[in-house]
N, C-alpha and C positions, 0 to 999 in steps of 0.2 A: 788330737785336741791339745791346744796350748795350755800352759799353766794359767794364763789369764782366763781361759774358757772354763777351767775347773773351779775358779773362785765363785763362792756364793755371792748373791747380790743383795745389798741392803738399800732400802729407800729411806732417805732422811727427809722429813717433812717439817718445815719451820718457816714462818714468815720473816724471820730475821736472818739476813745473809751471814752475819757474824756467827750465829749459832750453828748454821749449816757448815760453815768453814771449819769450826772446831771439831765437829763430829766427822766430817770428811777427812780432815787431817789425822784424826785418831784411828779411823777404820780402814783407810784406803790401802795401806800396805798389805793387809791380809784379805780384804774383801773388795769386790766391785761395788762401788757406791754410786747411787743415783740421788738426785735431789729434786724436791718440789717446794714451791713457796706457799702453796695453799692446798686445802683439802680436795678441791675439784681436780687439780693437776695430779694429786696423789691417786685419786680414783682412776684417772685416765691411764696412768702408768701401771697400776695394779691390774687393770682390765686388758692390757696389751698382750701381744703374743709372747712377750718376755717379761713376765711378772717378777717382782722381787721375792726373795726367800724370807725376808723379814722387813718390817717397817718400824722405824723409830719416829714417833709422831708427837709434835707439840700439841697441847690442848687449846691454848688461847691463840686463835687465828681469825682474821676477818672473813666475812662471807660464810664460810663453813668451818666450824671449830673441829678440833680433833675428835671429840666425842661423836659428833654427827658423821664424820668421815669413817670412823671405826664402825659405827652402827650400820652404815651402808655396805662397808666391806663384808661384814659378818652376815648380812642379809642376802648376799648374792652368792650363788653356787660357785661361780668361777673364782671368787676371791676369799671365800669364807675360811679357807685353810691357811691363809697367810698370817703368821703371827704378828701381832702389833704390840710394841712396847711404848708406853707413853713416857716422854721425857719433858717435864714441865716444871714451872715455878709453883704450881698449885700443890701445896703441901699438906692440906687438911686431910684427916682420915676420910671424911665424907667424899672428897674429890677422888681419892685413891679407890674407895669402894665403888664409886660411880664408874670409874674407868675400867675396873675389873669386871663389873657387871655388864659393861658394854661389849665385853669379849676380849679385852686386852690380856696378854699373858703375863705382863709385868708392868711396874710403875716406878719410874726413877724421877726423883725430884732434883731440880737445879738449885744451887750449883752442885754438880756431881763430881765424884772421883773417877778419873779415867780408868783406873784398874777395875772398879766396880762395873762400869759400863761394858768394858771388854769381856769381863767374866760372864755377865748376864747374857750378852749377845752370843758369846761362844756356846753357852749352855743351851739357849733356845734354838740356835741353829743346829746343834747336834741332835736335839730332839726332833726338829723338823726333818732332818736327813733320815733319821730312823723311821719316822712316820711315812715319809715318801718311799722309802725302800719297802716297807710292809705293803703299801698300796700298790707299788709296782709289781711285787711278787704275786699279789692277789689278782692282778690284772693280766697275768701271763698264762698262755696255754702251755700245759706241762709237756705236751708231745712235740710241738713245733717250735716253742720258744717265742712265738709271735704273740702280740696282744690278743686277749680273748674277747668273747661277746660282751662281757661287762665293760671292758675298756672301750670297746666300740660304742656302746650305748652312751657312756659318759661323754666321749669326745663328740659324738654326733649332736647331742644336746647342746654342747658348748659351741661347736662350729655353727649350728643353726642360729643360735642367738647372735653370734658375731656376724654371720652373713646378713641377718635381718638388720642389724645395727649399721653395717657398712653398705648395705644394698649390693652385696657381692655374691656371685654365683657359687653354688656348692654342688659338687657332683659325687655320685656314688656308683661304683662298679661292684656288682655282686657276681660271683663266679663259683662254679664247682667243677670237680674232676669228672670227665665223661666216663660213664660205665664203670664207676668205681666199685660197685657191688660185685660185678663180674670179675674185677681184678682180685678182690678179696676172696671170692669164692674159689677161684682157680689157682691163685698164687699163694694165698694164705694171708692172715692178718698181720704177721710180723713184716713181711715185704710190703704190705699195704701201709703200715705205719711209716716205713722208710720212704715210701712215695709221698706221703703227706709232708714229711720233713723236707724232702728235696723240693717239692713244689712250693712249700712255704718259703724256703730260702730263695728260690728263683723269683718268686713274686716280690719279696722284700728288696731285691736288688734293683727293682725298677722304680723310677719316680724320683721326686724331689724330697729333700730332707723333711719338709713339713707335711708330706702326704702320709696317710695312715694305711698300713696293710695289716690285717688281722685274720684270725680264724673265727668264722662265724659259728661253726658247729659241724661235726661230721666231716664231709669232704668239701664243705662250702667255705669260701673265703670272701672278704670284703676289702675294698680299697676306697677310702674316703679322700676326696680331693677338694680342699678349700680353694676359693678364688679361681675356680676352673669351670669353663662353660662346656657345652656339648662337644664342640670340636676338640678341645683340649682333652676331655675325658675319653673321646674315641681314640685319640692318639695313644693315651696311656693303656687303654684296653688292648690295642693292637700289640703294644710292647709286652704286656703281660702274657698274652697268648703266645707270642714268639718266644719269650723266655722259657715257658714251660715246654714248648715244642722242641727247643734246642737241647733239653735234657735227654731226649731220645731214649726214654724208658720204654722198653718193649711192652706192648699190650695187645697180644694176638686175639683177645676176646672182646676187644672194643668194636663197636659199630660205627665209630667216628673216625678212627685213624689206626695205623699200625703201632702207634706209640701212645703214651699217656698224653691226653689233650684236655683242654678246658673249654667250657662254654661260658659266655659272659653277658650280663645285662647292664646297660648304662642308662642312667637318668641324671638330669641336671635341672636345677631350679634356683631362682633367687628367693631365699627363705623370707617368710613373713612372720612377724612377732606373734600374730594370732594363729599361725599355722602350726601343724604338728610334723615333726621329723619322720614319723611313721609313713607319711605319704611318699616320701622319697624312697624309703625302703620298699614299699609296696610296688612302686613304679619300676624300680630297678629289678625287683624279683619277677615282675611280669615280663620284662624284657629278657631276662634269663630264660624264662619258660619259652618265649618265642624262639630264642636261639636254639634251644634244644629241639623244638618242634621242627625247625628248618634243617635239622641234620647234625647238630652239635659241632664242636670244634670251630666256633665262630662267635662273634659278638653282635649284639643287637642294641641299637640306641633308640631311646624314646625321642619322638619328634619334639621340636621346640614349642609346639603348640599345646602340650599337656599342661594342666593347671593343678593348683593345690585346692582341694575341696570344691572344685568346679569354678573357682573365681580367683585363683592365685595368680601371681606374676609368672610370666614365662618369656 
């Protein structure tokens, strides 16, 4: 990771280019800075795959003012946690109160002192980093270090909404370790825990940077693949299976192979806004069951003809 990649990102929103230039010049040495000329563009950037860590927003803008843009940010799950600081010429107490009630974390009036802006930005970004760290820790599985079920549920809901908005396919691979109970019963739970750690590490080594691999519970894992159709998901499933097989962990009590192996179920769909992500989980789980029924140590893909609630896109 380069030093530029480590920088936190600030979005400056103002309809006056001169005001944007002042704040960009002030902040760009220490932070990565993006700019938007109106509230709608600010929402687009905040909803993107690379949202800002903090937004500095003017209030008085055409089409959509800063209050409305802030209200929309705070009303959406994917953007609600992004802190907003209003930077505006509106100096009345009533204006400041309105901004804070809208969900802004701070309110700076123009003309401002550069040192004050920098200090407040730094304080709010430190708080944001601390909150992000707490969330990250609460979303990690203590044994494998992978994201846990809670993290998966949150990301699935987010990617479902994004897939519906972009009309882009979303795929899910559900998998578990074959005959893991027999492994624990015969080798012990401590070696069993080590298997979970090694399998988790092998699974995490497969895929693209924006793919998600997590522990679903027990010996079951999940791999969420945004912008991926059935064919692409099948390729990932084959790589996951190969990665675990290459560990060559002996399992003489397995009915599937002489070494630790996995069974996988694959399902893909183009999400619909009115649909429910649980349908994708249920389909992938059903495919996992089929893979086990067919002898384990294999993957099973849902056909492209399955639908959401009987009438979804496929």
